[in-house]
C-alpha positions in Angstrom: 52.9 -13.1 43.8 54.6 -13.0 40.5 54.0 -15.5 37.7 57.0 -16.9 35.9 56.6 -18.6 32.5 59.6 -20.2 30.8 59.7 -21.0 27.1 62.4 -21.7 24.4 63.2 -18.0 24.0 63.4 -16.9 27.6 61.4 -16.2 30.7 58.2 -14.1 31.0 57.4 -12.4 34.4 53.8 -11.3 34.9 53.1 -9.3 38.1 50.1 -9.9 40.3 48.7 -6.5 39.6 48.5 -7.3 35.8 46.7 -10.6 36.6 44.3 -8.8 39.0 43.4 -6.2 36.3 42.9 -8.9 33.6 40.4 -10.7 35.9 38.7 -7.5 37.0 38.2 -6.2 33.4 37.0 -9.7 32.3 34.5 -9.9 35.1 33.1 -6.3 34.8 32.5 -6.9 31.1 30.0 -9.7 31.8 26.3 -9.0 31.5 24.5 -8.5 34.8 27.5 -7.4 36.9 27.2 -3.9 38.2 30.4 -3.4 40.1 33.2 -5.1 42.0 33.1 -4.9 45.7 35.6 -4.9 48.5 34.6 -6.3 51.9 36.3 -4.6 54.8 37.1 -7.5 57.1 37.1 -5.3 60.2 33.5 -4.3 60.1 32.0 -6.4 57.3 30.9 -3.4 55.3 30.7 -3.8 51.5 32.3 -1.1 49.5 31.4 -0.5 45.8 34.4 0.0 43.6 34.6 2.0 40.4 36.5 0.9 37.2 39.8 2.3 38.5 39.7 -0.1 41.5 38.7 -3.3 39.8 41.6 -5.3 41.2 40.5 -4.7 44.8 37.5 -6.9 44.2 39.8 -9.8 43.2 42.0 -12.1 45.2 44.5 -14.6 43.7 46.1 -17.6 45.3 48.7 -19.9 43.7 48.0 -23.6 44.2 50.7 -25.8 42.8 51.2 -24.4 39.3 47.6 -23.1 39.0 45.7 -20.1 40.2 42.5 -19.9 42.3 40.5 -16.7 41.7 38.2 -15.1 44.3 35.8 -12.4 43.0 33.6 -10.1 45.1 30.8 -8.6 43.0 27.5 -6.7 42.9 24.9 -7.9 40.5 21.9 -6.3 38.8 18.4 -6.9 40.3 16.2 -9.1 38.2 19.0 -11.0 36.5 19.6 -14.7 37.2 22.5 -14.7 39.7 23.4 -18.3 38.7 23.7 -17.4 35.0 25.7 -14.3 35.7 28.2 -16.2 37.8 28.4 -19.0 35.2 29.3 -16.5 32.5 31.8 -14.8 34.8 33.6 -18.1 35.6 33.9 -19.0 31.9 35.0 -15.5 30.8 37.5 -15.0 33.6 39.0 -18.4 33.1 39.3 -18.0 29.4 40.7 -14.4 29.5 43.3 -15.1 32.2 44.5 -18.3 30.6 44.7 -16.9 27.1 46.3 -13.6 28.0 48.8 -14.8 30.6 49.3 -18.5 29.9 48.5 -19.3 33.6 46.2 -22.2 34.2 43.1 -21.4 36.4 42.1 -24.1 38.8 39.0 -22.5 40.3 37.0 -19.3 40.1 35.1 -18.6 43.3 32.4 -15.8 43.3 31.0 -14.0 46.3 27.9 -12.0 45.5 28.1 -9.1 48.0 25.0 -7.2 46.9 22.3 -6.5 44.4 21.6 -3.1 42.8 17.9 -2.3 42.4 
């Protein structure tokens, strides 16, 4: 999925990989998030991902002219999961829209684990 933005000067093409990394870095920078995770559909195992694999904990879907973002995360024990998710939604939406110009319709978060 490539995003195309047209303006007076020309056309800007933003690859999916760039958008995935923007979302991953925005999310991992939020307080309370420990790591991104990748769920292997075959066996349901959750895999913790390091900083070099941030985009694997993110899925993007284009809906009309907007994007839906799905995040799979691990959070810190003792932190309000609801507050962490609220901060992630706001940060990811702001960063993706401001850096790429793409409108975000929805940010869905799946908390895959808690680190003690």
